[in-house]
C-alpha positions in Angstrom: 14.2 -14.1 22.3 11.6 -12.9 19.8 8.9 -15.5 19.1 8.4 -16.6 15.5 5.0 -14.9 14.9 6.4 -11.6 16.1 9.6 -12.1 14.1 7.6 -12.7 10.9 5.5 -9.6 11.6 8.5 -7.4 12.1 10.0 -8.7 8.8 6.8 -8.0 7.0 6.6 -4.5 8.5 10.2 -3.8 7.5 9.7 -5.0 3.9 6.5 -2.9 3.5 8.3 0.1 4.9 10.9 -0.2 2.2 8.6 -0.7 -0.9 6.0 2.0 -0.3 7.5 4.3 -2.9 4.2 4.9 -4.6 3.0 7.1 -1.8 5.6 9.8 -2.5 4.7 10.3 -6.1 3.6 13.8 -5.1 7.2 14.6 -4.3 8.4 13.2 -7.6 5.9 14.6 -10.1 6.9 18.2 -10.3 10.7 17.6 -10.6 10.0 14.9 -13.2 7.9 17.2 -15.3 10.7 19.7 -15.4 13.5 17.2 -16.2 11.5 15.4 -18.9 10.0 18.6 -20.2 6.5 17.4 -19.8 3.4 19.4 -18.8 2.6 18.8 -15.1 -0.9 17.6 -15.9 0.6 14.9 -18.2 3.3 13.5 -15.8 1.0 11.1 -13.9 1.1 8.4 -16.6 3.9 6.3 -14.8 2.0 6.6 -11.5 -1.2 5.4 -13.1 0.6 2.5 -14.9 2.3 1.6 -11.6 -1.1 1.4 -9.8 -2.6 -0.8 -12.5 0.5 -3.1 -12.7 0.5 -3.3 -8.9 -3.1 -4.4 -8.9 -2.6 -7.0 -11.6 0.6 -8.4 -10.0 -1.2 -8.7 -6.6 -3.5 -11.3 -8.2 -0.6 -13.1 -9.9 1.6 -13.2 -6.8 -1.3 -14.4 -4.6 -1.6 -17.5 -6.7 2.2 -17.9 -7.2 3.2 -17.6 -3.6 0.7 -20.4 -2.7 2.8 -22.7 -5.0 6.4 -21.6 -4.2 6.1 -19.8 -0.9 6.3 -16.1 0.0 10.1 -15.9 0.2 10.9 -16.3 -3.5 8.1 -14.0 -4.7 8.9 -11.3 -2.2 12.6 -11.4 -3.0 11.7 -11.0 -6.7 9.4 -8.2 -5.9 12.0 -6.2 -3.9 14.5 -6.8 -6.7 12.1 -5.4 -9.3 11.4 -2.3 -7.2 15.1 -1.6 -6.7 16.1 -2.2 -10.3 13.1 -0.4 -11.6 14.0 2.7 -9.6 17.7 2.5 -10.7 16.5 2.2 -14.3 14.1 5.2 -13.8 17.2 7.2 -12.9 18.4 6.8 -16.5 15.0 7.5 -18.2 15.0 10.4 -20.7 11.4 10.2 -21.9 8.0 9.7 -20.3 7.6 6.4 -22.3 10.8 5.0 -20.7 9.5 6.0 -17.3 6.2 4.2 -18.0 8.2 1.0 -18.3 10.8 1.4 -15.5 8.6 3.0 -12.9 5.1 2.1 -14.1 5.8 -1.6 -15.0 8.9 -2.7 -13.1 8.3 -0.8 -9.8 4.6 -1.4 -10.0 5.1 -5.2 -10.5 7.7 -5.4 -7.8 5.4 -3.7 -5.3 2.6 -6.1 -6.2 4.7 -9.2 -5.9 6.1 -8.2 -2.5 3.0 -6.7 -1.0 0.8 -9.7 -1.9 3.0 -12.0 0.2 3.3 -9.9 3.4 -0.3 -9.9 4.7 -1.2 -13.5 4.1 2.1 -14.8 5.4 2.1 -12.8 8.6 -1.6 -13.5 9.4 -1.1 -17.2 9.2 1.1 -17.1 12.2 -1.5 -15.4 14.4 -4.9 -16.4 16.0 -8.2 -15.3 14.6 -8.7 -12.6 17.2 -5.4 -10.9 16.2 -5.6 -11.1 12.5 -7.3 -7.8 12.1 -4.6 -6.0 14.1 -1.8 -7.9 12.2 -3.4 -7.1 8.8 -3.6 -3.4 9.8 0.0 -3.3 11.0 1.5 -4.9 7.9 -0.6 -2.8 5.6 0.2 0.2 7.6 3.9 -0.3 7.1 3.5 0.1 3.4 1.7 3.4 3.9 4.1 4.6 6.6 7.0 4.5 4.2 6.1 8.0 3.1 6.9 9.4 6.6 10.6 9.0 5.9 10.6 8.8 2.1 8.9 12.1 1.6 11.5 14.3 3.5 14.4 12.0 2.4 13.4 12.2 -1.3 12.8 16.0 -1.0 16.3 16.4 0.4 17.9 14.1 -2.2 16.2 15.9 -5.0 17.4 19.3 -3.8 21.0 18.0 -3.6 21.3 15.5 -6.5 18.2 15.9 -8.7 15.3 13.6 -9.3 17.1 11.1 -11.6 20.0 10.5 -9.2 17.4 10.3 -6.3 15.8 7.3 -8.1 19.2 5.6 -8.4 20.1 6.2 -4.7 16.7 4.9 -3.5 16.9 1.9 -5.8 20.3 0.8 -4.6 19.2 1.2 -1.0 16.2 -1.1 -1.7 18.3 -3.9 -3.0 19.8 -4.3 0.5 16.3 -5.5 1.6 16.5 -8.7 -0.5 18.3 -10.7 2.3 15.6 -9.6 4.8 12.9 -11.0 2.4 14.6 -14.4 2.5 13.5 -14.8 6.1 9.7 -14.5 5.3 8.1 -18.0 5.5 4.7 -19.5 6.0 4.1 -21.6 9.2 4.6 -25.4 9.0 1.6 -27.4 7.9 1.0 -28.7 11.5 1.3 -25.2 13.1 -1.6 -24.3 15.4 -2.2 -20.8 16.7 -3.5 -20.0 20.1 -7.3 -20.1 20.4 -9.1 -16.7 20.3 -9.8 -15.2 23.7 -13.1 -13.6 22.8 -16.1 -14.1 20.5 -15.6 -10.9 18.5 -15.1 -12.7 15.2 -18.4 -14.6 15.7 -20.2 -11.6 14.4 -19.8 -13.3 11.0 -19.4 -16.9 10.1 -16.4 -18.1 8.1 -16.9 -20.0 4.9 -13.8 -22.0 3.9 -13.5 -22.7 0.2 -10.6 -22.9 -2.2 -9.7 -19.8 -4.2 -10.7 -21.7 -7.4 -14.3 -22.0 -6.1 -14.2 -18.5 -4.7 -13.8 -17.1 -8.2 -17.1 -18.7 -9.2 -19.1 -17.0 -6.4 -20.9 -13.7 -6.9 -19.7 -12.6 -3.5 -16.1 -12.4 -4.6 -17.0 -10.0 -7.5 -19.1 -7.9 -5.2 -16.1 -7.6 -2.9 -13.8 -6.8 -5.8 -16.2 -4.1 -7.1 -16.6 -2.6 -3.7 -12.8 -2.4 -3.2 -12.2 -1.0 -6.7 -14.7 1.8 -6.3 -13.9 2.7 -2.7 -10.1 2.6 -3.1 -10.2 4.8 -6.2 -10.8 7.8 -4.0 -7.5 7.2 -2.1 -5.6 6.4 -5.3 -6.8 9.7 -6.9 -5.8 11.6 -3.7 -2.3 10.1 -3.6 -1.6 10.8 -7.3 -3.0 14.3 -7.2 -1.9 15.7 -3.8 1.2 17.3 -5.2 -0.5 19.0 -8.0 -3.5 20.1 -5.8 -1.1 21.5 -3.2 0.9 23.4 -5.9 -2.3 24.9 -7.3 -3.1 26.6 -4.0 0.4 27.9 -3.5 2.1 25.3 -1.2 5.9 25.1 -1.2 7.9 21.9 -1.8 8.4 21.6 2.0 4.7 22.0 2.6 3.9 19.4 -0.1 6.2 17.0 1.6 4.5 17.7 5.0 1.1 17.0 3.3 2.4 13.7 2.0 3.8 12.8 5.5 0.3 13.6 6.9 -1.2 11.4 4.3 1.1 8.6 5.3 0.4 8.9 9.0 -3.3 8.9 8.6 -3.2 6.2 5.9 -1.2 4.0 8.4 -3.5 4.8 11.3 -6.5 3.9 9.2 -5.1 0.5 8.4 -4.5 -0.3 12.0 -7.7 1.2 13.3 -9.7 -0.4 10.5 -8.4 -3.8 11.5 -9.1 -3.2 15.1 -12.7 -2.0 14.4 -13.2 -5.0 12.2 -12.3 -7.3 15.0 -14.8 -5.5 17.3 -17.9 -4.7 15.3 -17.6 -7.0 12.2 -17.3 -6.5 8.5 -20.6 -4.9 7.6 -20.6 -2.1 10.1 -16.9 -1.4 9.5 -17.4 -1.1 5.7 -20.5 1.1 6.2 -18.5 3.5 8.4 -15.6 3.7 5.9 -17.9 4.3 2.9 -19.8 7.1 4.7 -16.6 8.8 5.7 -15.3 8.6 2.1 -18.4 10.1 0.6 -18.5 13.0 3.0 -14.8 13.8 2.4 -15.2 13.8 -1.4 -18.0 16.4 -1.0 -15.7 18.4 1.3 -12.9 18.4 -1.2 -15.0 20.4 -3.6 -14.9 23.4 -1.2 -11.1 23.4 -0.5 -9.2 26.5 -1.5 -6.7 27.0 1.4 -4.0 24.9 3.0 -5.6 24.0 6.3 -8.8 22.5 4.8 -6.6 20.7 2.4 -4.7 19.1 5.2 -7.9 18.1 6.9 -9.2 16.6 3.6 -5.9 14.7 3.1 -6.1 13.3 6.7 -9.7 12.1 6.4 -9.2 10.7 2.9 -6.0 8.9 3.9 -7.6 7.5 7.1 -10.6 6.0 5.2 -8.5 4.8 2.3 -6.1 3.1 4.8 -8.9 1.4 6.6 -9.9 -0.5 3.5 -6.5 -2.3 3.6 -7.2 -3.3 7.2 -10.5 -4.9 6.3 -10.6 -6.4 2.8 -7.6 -8.8 3.2 -9.4 -10.3 6.1 -12.6 -10.7 4.2 -10.9 -12.7 1.5 -8.9 -14.7 4.0 -12.1 -15.6 5.9 -13.7 -17.3 2.8 -10.7 -19.1 1.5 -8.3 -21.8 2.6 
């Protein structure tokens, strides 16, 4: 019999695996440009809108789920992603895609993703929260491992618009799974930590209202915004960069799979390292890796260096999602 914390973790992983559609934009961009008769360099508007909407809805959902619980918010999020993809299958202009993919899909991902990490971490002790955070965040990134080849195959057989419809219908079957995501009871107590790894930094427990009045919150927000922009640019541009140096559709899909694998690994490894060496040293390591990789990208002209750059960029980007959720959880109640 699976215990409750593990069951909630598996539900969270499964949901994140289903909604990580954003990470395969590199597969969608070229076919969309052809169907909508848009220049390739102008097709990324829906992706950029989706990223922005995703970020805004993360904040909204974080507050909302505290009031109504993660189940309702997650169910709404998955429904929006599924319906947004189906609607994208009927889009005839870039403006329509801005709303269906950019707004609906982006909002749905934000609503669902915002609930998974906090809900699952509440079921686990302090010395496991880093690993749990990394695993749940990794599920979101790992979606591209199956979505990239699946989408490539569907596009070849049915076209990009019908691919959106098929993926959207499939996602709606995840709504009943989301109904099982719940927070622990008020009197629930986790096992005590077995080591002193988390004593590297002391916790400060304040409400989120008070947190918004502290300069530390905005420092963290600025750090995350700047550091995550490198990964967001990589995800949005990997298809176009790959095409510019002569990669085929299959090779582009492989690059996106590679991105997903290292993005996922980074989330798990980042959480584990956080548990071992603390927040300051972990973030310093991530930032140095990102800076070195951005310099390296200016020298890339062939496929193998590109794959290396994708791997390093995805690893460091993913690690951010294994660290920052814990930082906020450690200073709020």
